[in-house]
PyMOL commands that place a pseudoatom at each C-alpha (Angstrom):
pseudoatom trace, name=CA, resn=MET, resi=1, chain=A, elem=C, hetatm=0, pos=[-9.894, -78.358, 75.064]
pseudoatom trace, name=CA, resn=ASP, resi=2, chain=A, elem=C, hetatm=0, pos=[-13.356, -79.338, 75.607]
pseudoatom trace, name=CA, resn=LYS, resi=3, chain=A, elem=C, hetatm=0, pos=[-14.974, -76.832, 77.116]
pseudoatom trace, name=CA, resn=LEU, resi=4, chain=A, elem=C, hetatm=0, pos=[-13.817, -74.878, 74.242]
pseudoatom trace, name=CA, resn=LEU, resi=5, chain=A, elem=C, hetatm=0, pos=[-14.892, -77.313, 71.869]
pseudoatom trace, name=CA, resn=TYR, resi=6, chain=A, elem=C, hetatm=0, pos=[-18.200, -77.208, 73.508]
pseudoatom trace, name=CA, resn=ARG, resi=7, chain=A, elem=C, hetatm=0, pos=[-17.937, -73.644, 73.207]
pseudoatom trace, name=CA, resn=ILE, resi=8, chain=A, elem=C, hetatm=0, pos=[-17.815, -73.020, 69.418]
pseudoatom trace, name=CA, resn=ALA, resi=9, chain=A, elem=C, hetatm=0, pos=[-20.455, -75.706, 68.629]
pseudoatom trace, name=CA, resn=ALA, resi=10, chain=A, elem=C, hetatm=0, pos=[-22.899, -73.453, 70.821]
pseudoatom trace, name=CA, resn=VAL, resi=11, chain=A, elem=C, hetatm=0, pos=[-22.042, -70.268, 69.031]
pseudoatom trace, name=CA, resn=LEU, resi=12, chain=A, elem=C, hetatm=0, pos=[-21.983, -71.872, 66.036]
pseudoatom trace, name=CA, resn=ALA, resi=13, chain=A, elem=C, hetatm=0, pos=[-26.013, -73.974, 66.680]
pseudoatom trace, name=CA, resn=PHE, resi=14, chain=A, elem=C, hetatm=0, pos=[-26.841, -69.825, 67.753]
pseudoatom trace, name=CA, resn=ILE, resi=15, chain=A, elem=C, hetatm=0, pos=[-25.964, -68.474, 64.535]
pseudoatom trace, name=CA, resn=ILE, resi=16, chain=A, elem=C, hetatm=0, pos=[-27.101, -71.093, 62.315]
pseudoatom trace, name=CA, resn=GLY, resi=17, chain=A, elem=C, hetatm=0, pos=[-30.705, -70.425, 64.103]
pseudoatom trace, name=CA, resn=ALA, resi=18, chain=A, elem=C, hetatm=0, pos=[-30.581, -66.965, 64.269]
pseudoatom trace, name=CA, resn=MET, resi=19, chain=A, elem=C, hetatm=0, pos=[-30.049, -67.359, 60.142]
pseudoatom trace, name=CA, resn=ALA, resi=20, chain=A, elem=C, hetatm=0, pos=[-33.533, -69.756, 60.249]
pseudoatom trace, name=CA, resn=VAL, resi=21, chain=A, elem=C, hetatm=0, pos=[-35.382, -67.755, 62.114]
pseudoatom trace, name=CA, resn=PHE, resi=22, chain=A, elem=C, hetatm=0, pos=[-33.828, -64.330, 60.504]
pseudoatom trace, name=CA, resn=ALA, resi=23, chain=A, elem=C, hetatm=0, pos=[-35.107, -66.387, 56.945]
pseudoatom trace, name=CA, resn=GLY, resi=24, chain=A, elem=C, hetatm=0, pos=[-38.184, -67.978, 58.851]
pseudoatom trace, name=CA, resn=GLY, resi=25, chain=A, elem=C, hetatm=0, pos=[-39.374, -64.462, 59.828]
pseudoatom trace, name=CA, resn=GLN, resi=26, chain=A, elem=C, hetatm=0, pos=[-38.739, -62.582, 56.907]
pseudoatom trace, name=CA, resn=VAL, resi=27, chain=A, elem=C, hetatm=0, pos=[-41.111, -64.825, 54.316]
pseudoatom trace, name=CA, resn=LEU, resi=28, chain=A, elem=C, hetatm=0, pos=[-43.023, -64.576, 57.649]
pseudoatom trace, name=CA, resn=LEU, resi=29, chain=A, elem=C, hetatm=0, pos=[-43.486, -61.183, 57.739]
pseudoatom trace, name=CA, resn=GLY, resi=30, chain=A, elem=C, hetatm=0, pos=[-44.828, -61.110, 54.317]
pseudoatom trace, name=CA, resn=ARG, resi=31, chain=A, elem=C, hetatm=0, pos=[-41.277, -60.744, 52.237]
pseudoatom trace, name=CA, resn=ASP, resi=32, chain=A, elem=C, hetatm=0, pos=[-41.521, -62.175, 48.464]
pseudoatom trace, name=CA, resn=PRO, resi=33, chain=A, elem=C, hetatm=0, pos=[-38.162, -64.029, 48.112]
pseudoatom trace, name=CA, resn=GLY, resi=34, chain=A, elem=C, hetatm=0, pos=[-39.144, -64.179, 44.411]
pseudoatom trace, name=CA, resn=TYR, resi=35, chain=A, elem=C, hetatm=0, pos=[-39.808, -68.031, 44.286]
pseudoatom trace, name=CA, resn=TYR, resi=36, chain=A, elem=C, hetatm=0, pos=[-42.849, -70.526, 45.159]
pseudoatom trace, name=CA, resn=VAL, resi=37, chain=A, elem=C, hetatm=0, pos=[-43.096, -70.979, 48.803]
pseudoatom trace, name=CA, resn=ILE, resi=38, chain=A, elem=C, hetatm=0, pos=[-44.200, -74.339, 50.571]
pseudoatom trace, name=CA, resn=ASP, resi=39, chain=A, elem=C, hetatm=0, pos=[-46.362, -72.894, 52.900]
pseudoatom trace, name=CA, resn=TRP, resi=40, chain=A, elem=C, hetatm=0, pos=[-44.959, -74.219, 55.972]
pseudoatom trace, name=CA, resn=LEU, resi=41, chain=A, elem=C, hetatm=0, pos=[-41.764, -74.207, 55.334]
pseudoatom trace, name=CA, resn=PRO, resi=42, chain=A, elem=C, hetatm=0, pos=[-41.194, -70.961, 56.529]
pseudoatom trace, name=CA, resn=VAL, resi=43, chain=A, elem=C, hetatm=0, pos=[-42.459, -71.931, 59.838]
pseudoatom trace, name=CA, resn=TYR, resi=44, chain=A, elem=C, hetatm=0, pos=[-40.762, -74.655, 59.717]
pseudoatom trace, name=CA, resn=ASN, resi=45, chain=A, elem=C, hetatm=0, pos=[-37.573, -73.290, 59.537]
pseudoatom trace, name=CA, resn=PHE, resi=46, chain=A, elem=C, hetatm=0, pos=[-38.416, -70.600, 62.207]
pseudoatom trace, name=CA, resn=ALA, resi=47, chain=A, elem=C, hetatm=0, pos=[-39.773, -72.448, 64.627]
pseudoatom trace, name=CA, resn=LEU, resi=48, chain=A, elem=C, hetatm=0, pos=[-36.357, -74.971, 64.469]
pseudoatom trace, name=CA, resn=GLY, resi=49, chain=A, elem=C, hetatm=0, pos=[-34.459, -71.692, 64.335]
pseudoatom trace, name=CA, resn=VAL, resi=50, chain=A, elem=C, hetatm=0, pos=[-36.180, -70.179, 67.805]
pseudoatom trace, name=CA, resn=LEU, resi=51, chain=A, elem=C, hetatm=0, pos=[-35.436, -73.489, 69.417]
pseudoatom trace, name=CA, resn=SER, resi=52, chain=A, elem=C, hetatm=0, pos=[-31.799, -74.039, 68.050]
pseudoatom trace, name=CA, resn=VAL, resi=53, chain=A, elem=C, hetatm=0, pos=[-30.991, -70.364, 69.647]
pseudoatom trace, name=CA, resn=ALA, resi=54, chain=A, elem=C, hetatm=0, pos=[-33.541, -70.321, 73.133]
pseudoatom trace, name=CA, resn=VAL, resi=55, chain=A, elem=C, hetatm=0, pos=[-32.752, -74.168, 73.932]
pseudoatom trace, name=CA, resn=SER, resi=56, chain=A, elem=C, hetatm=0, pos=[-30.315, -76.395, 71.824]
pseudoatom trace, name=CA, resn=ALA, resi=57, chain=A, elem=C, hetatm=0, pos=[-27.309, -73.178, 71.999]
pseudoatom trace, name=CA, resn=ILE, resi=58, chain=A, elem=C, hetatm=0, pos=[-27.852, -73.185, 75.265]
pseudoatom trace, name=CA, resn=LEU, resi=59, chain=A, elem=C, hetatm=0, pos=[-28.078, -76.523, 76.157]
pseudoatom trace, name=CA, resn=ILE, resi=60, chain=A, elem=C, hetatm=0, pos=[-24.498, -76.891, 74.005]
pseudoatom trace, name=CA, resn=TRP, resi=61, chain=A, elem=C, hetatm=0, pos=[-22.936, -74.075, 75.986]
pseudoatom trace, name=CA, resn=ARG, resi=62, chain=A, elem=C, hetatm=0, pos=[-23.528, -75.421, 79.396]
pseudoatom trace, name=CA, resn=ARG, resi=63, chain=A, elem=C, hetatm=0, pos=[-22.293, -78.924, 78.680]
pseudoatom trace, name=CA, resn=SER, resi=64, chain=A, elem=C, hetatm=0, pos=[-25.880, -80.009, 79.625]
pseudoatom trace, name=CA, resn=ARG, resi=65, chain=A, elem=C, hetatm=0, pos=[-26.483, -83.512, 80.018]
pseudoatom trace, name=CA, resn=TYR, resi=66, chain=A, elem=C, hetatm=0, pos=[-29.161, -83.382, 77.685]
pseudoatom trace, name=CA, resn=ALA, resi=67, chain=A, elem=C, hetatm=0, pos=[-27.180, -81.697, 74.778]
pseudoatom trace, name=CA, resn=LEU, resi=68, chain=A, elem=C, hetatm=0, pos=[-26.170, -84.449, 72.945]
pseudoatom trace, name=CA, resn=PRO, resi=69, chain=A, elem=C, hetatm=0, pos=[-29.525, -85.415, 72.396]
pseudoatom trace, name=CA, resn=ALA, resi=70, chain=A, elem=C, hetatm=0, pos=[-31.152, -81.988, 71.449]
pseudoatom trace, name=CA, resn=ALA, resi=71, chain=A, elem=C, hetatm=0, pos=[-28.109, -81.681, 68.973]
pseudoatom trace, name=CA, resn=LEU, resi=72, chain=A, elem=C, hetatm=0, pos=[-29.641, -85.512, 67.985]
pseudoatom trace, name=CA, resn=ALA, resi=73, chain=A, elem=C, hetatm=0, pos=[-32.723, -84.252, 67.726]
pseudoatom trace, name=CA, resn=THR, resi=74, chain=A, elem=C, hetatm=0, pos=[-32.554, -80.903, 65.395]
pseudoatom trace, name=CA, resn=PHE, resi=75, chain=A, elem=C, hetatm=0, pos=[-30.150, -82.930, 63.301]
pseudoatom trace, name=CA, resn=SER, resi=76, chain=A, elem=C, hetatm=0, pos=[-32.772, -85.573, 62.523]
pseudoatom trace, name=CA, resn=VAL, resi=77, chain=A, elem=C, hetatm=0, pos=[-35.595, -83.077, 62.227]
pseudoatom trace, name=CA, resn=HIS, resi=78, chain=A, elem=C, hetatm=0, pos=[-33.938, -81.430, 59.525]
pseudoatom trace, name=CA, resn=ALA, resi=79, chain=A, elem=C, hetatm=0, pos=[-32.580, -84.769, 58.028]
pseudoatom trace, name=CA, resn=LEU, resi=80, chain=A, elem=C, hetatm=0, pos=[-36.521, -85.824, 58.145]
pseudoatom trace, name=CA, resn=VAL, resi=81, chain=A, elem=C, hetatm=0, pos=[-37.964, -82.742, 56.317]
pseudoatom trace, name=CA, resn=MET, resi=82, chain=A, elem=C, hetatm=0, pos=[-34.994, -82.677, 53.371]
pseudoatom trace, name=CA, resn=LEU, resi=83, chain=A, elem=C, hetatm=0, pos=[-36.547, -86.358, 52.868]
pseudoatom trace, name=CA, resn=ILE, resi=84, chain=A, elem=C, hetatm=0, pos=[-39.731, -84.558, 52.825]
pseudoatom trace, name=CA, resn=LEU, resi=85, chain=A, elem=C, hetatm=0, pos=[-38.722, -81.874, 50.103]
pseudoatom trace, name=CA, resn=GLN, resi=86, chain=A, elem=C, hetatm=0, pos=[-37.202, -84.511, 48.348]
pseudoatom trace, name=CA, resn=THR, resi=87, chain=A, elem=C, hetatm=0, pos=[-39.440, -87.082, 47.879]
pseudoatom trace, name=CA, resn=ALA, resi=88, chain=A, elem=C, hetatm=0, pos=[-43.413, -85.514, 48.092]
pseudoatom trace, name=CA, resn=TYR, resi=89, chain=A, elem=C, hetatm=0, pos=[-42.102, -81.647, 47.084]
pseudoatom trace, name=CA, resn=HIS, resi=90, chain=A, elem=C, hetatm=0, pos=[-39.192, -82.435, 44.931]
pseudoatom trace, name=CA, resn=SER, resi=91, chain=A, elem=C, hetatm=0, pos=[-41.232, -81.215, 41.525]
pseudoatom trace, name=CA, resn=VAL, resi=92, chain=A, elem=C, hetatm=0, pos=[-41.984, -77.705, 43.467]
pseudoatom trace, name=CA, resn=VAL, resi=93, chain=A, elem=C, hetatm=0, pos=[-39.232, -76.780, 46.389]
pseudoatom trace, name=CA, resn=ALA, resi=94, chain=A, elem=C, hetatm=0, pos=[-37.030, -74.249, 45.510]
pseudoatom trace, name=CA, resn=PRO, resi=95, chain=A, elem=C, hetatm=0, pos=[-33.243, -74.787, 45.127]
pseudoatom trace, name=CA, resn=ASP, resi=96, chain=A, elem=C, hetatm=0, pos=[-32.469, -71.861, 47.587]
pseudoatom trace, name=CA, resn=SER, resi=97, chain=A, elem=C, hetatm=0, pos=[-34.630, -74.070, 50.365]
pseudoatom trace, name=CA, resn=LEU, resi=98, chain=A, elem=C, hetatm=0, pos=[-32.731, -77.366, 49.600]
pseudoatom trace, name=CA, resn=ARG, resi=99, chain=A, elem=C, hetatm=0, pos=[-29.350, -75.278, 49.922]
pseudoatom trace, name=CA, resn=ALA, resi=100, chain=A, elem=C, hetatm=0, pos=[-30.190, -73.356, 53.105]
pseudoatom trace, name=CA, resn=MET, resi=101, chain=A, elem=C, hetatm=0, pos=[-31.344, -77.395, 54.806]
pseudoatom trace, name=CA, resn=THR, resi=102, chain=A, elem=C, hetatm=0, pos=[-28.532, -78.719, 53.238]
pseudoatom trace, name=CA, resn=ILE, resi=103, chain=A, elem=C, hetatm=0, pos=[-26.406, -75.753, 55.268]
pseudoatom trace, name=CA, resn=ARG, resi=104, chain=A, elem=C, hetatm=0, pos=[-28.210, -76.317, 58.434]
pseudoatom trace, name=CA, resn=MET, resi=105, chain=A, elem=C, hetatm=0, pos=[-27.484, -80.009, 57.840]
pseudoatom trace, name=CA, resn=ALA, resi=106, chain=A, elem=C, hetatm=0, pos=[-23.792, -79.511, 57.334]
pseudoatom trace, name=CA, resn=ALA, resi=107, chain=A, elem=C, hetatm=0, pos=[-23.668, -77.585, 60.423]
pseudoatom trace, name=CA, resn=TRP, resi=108, chain=A, elem=C, hetatm=0, pos=[-25.536, -79.348, 62.513]
pseudoatom trace, name=CA, resn=LEU, resi=109, chain=A, elem=C, hetatm=0, pos=[-22.569, -82.501, 61.794]
pseudoatom trace, name=CA, resn=ILE, resi=110, chain=A, elem=C, hetatm=0, pos=[-19.847, -80.249, 62.349]
pseudoatom trace, name=CA, resn=ILE, resi=111, chain=A, elem=C, hetatm=0, pos=[-21.944, -79.502, 65.880]
pseudoatom trace, name=CA, resn=LEU, resi=112, chain=A, elem=C, hetatm=0, pos=[-21.810, -83.199, 66.220]
pseudoatom trace, name=CA, resn=ALA, resi=113, chain=A, elem=C, hetatm=0, pos=[-18.616, -83.954, 65.687]
pseudoatom trace, name=CA, resn=LEU, resi=114, chain=A, elem=C, hetatm=0, pos=[-17.505, -81.058, 67.850]
pseudoatom trace, name=CA, resn=MET, resi=115, chain=A, elem=C, hetatm=0, pos=[-19.128, -82.047, 70.703]
pseudoatom trace, name=CA, resn=TYR, resi=116, chain=A, elem=C, hetatm=0, pos=[-18.489, -85.952, 70.398]
pseudoatom trace, name=CA, resn=PHE, resi=117, chain=A, elem=C, hetatm=0, pos=[-14.643, -84.898, 70.274]
pseudoatom trace, name=CA, resn=GLY, resi=118, chain=A, elem=C, hetatm=0, pos=[-15.317, -82.891, 73.035]
pseudoatom trace, name=CA, resn=LEU, resi=119, chain=A, elem=C, hetatm=0, pos=[-16.668, -85.682, 74.494]
pseudoatom trace, name=CA, resn=ARG, resi=120, chain=A, elem=C, hetatm=0, pos=[-13.667, -88.063, 73.904]
pseudoatom trace, name=CA, resn=LYS, resi=121, chain=A, elem=C, hetatm=0, pos=[-11.932, -85.656, 75.708]
pseudoatom trace, name=CA, resn=LYS, resi=122, chain=A, elem=C, hetatm=0, pos=[-13.743, -85.158, 78.794]
pseudoatom trace, name=CA, resn=GLN, resi=123, chain=A, elem=C, hetatm=0, pos=[-13.297, -88.679, 79.166]
pseudoatom trace, name=CA, resn=GLY, resi=124, chain=A, elem=C, hetatm=0, pos=[-9.969, -89.217, 78.560]
pseudoatom trace, name=CA, resn=ALA, resi=125, chain=A, elem=C, hetatm=0, pos=[-9.505, -87.013, 80.880]
pseudoatom trace, name=CA, resn=ALA, resi=126, chain=A, elem=C, hetatm=0, pos=[-10.855, -88.292, 83.478]
pseudoatom trace, name=CA, resn=VAL, resi=127, chain=A, elem=C, hetatm=0, pos=[-8.906, -92.171, 83.199]
for i in range(1, 127): cmd.bond("trace and resi %d" % i, "trace and resi %d" % (i + 1))
show_as sticks, trace
zoom trace
């Protein structure tokens, strides 16, 4: 069962990362979203999406000992960027950007919860 929870977490990490790659990539390729875009935000979205897909999702899938630190780091970076957007860019950030960041943070909280319960089940089975 713990393996299944990690697999679900990995698939979710892959999906949320792929969505960020797509969204950031579209803007980086010149697609106009119809609102003001903070210059560094599409680069951030694309880069964290690639890291989520190519690193975090794979570590989680393999149940690596680095999976939890990678997931925590990913969530923490998203939370830090959300804090920056809410404080320094509050008057210019697009509501769509805040919504997307909220979805990413919620997804990573779910991923962390799945990993936590998977880890608890694994430790409970070893006792």
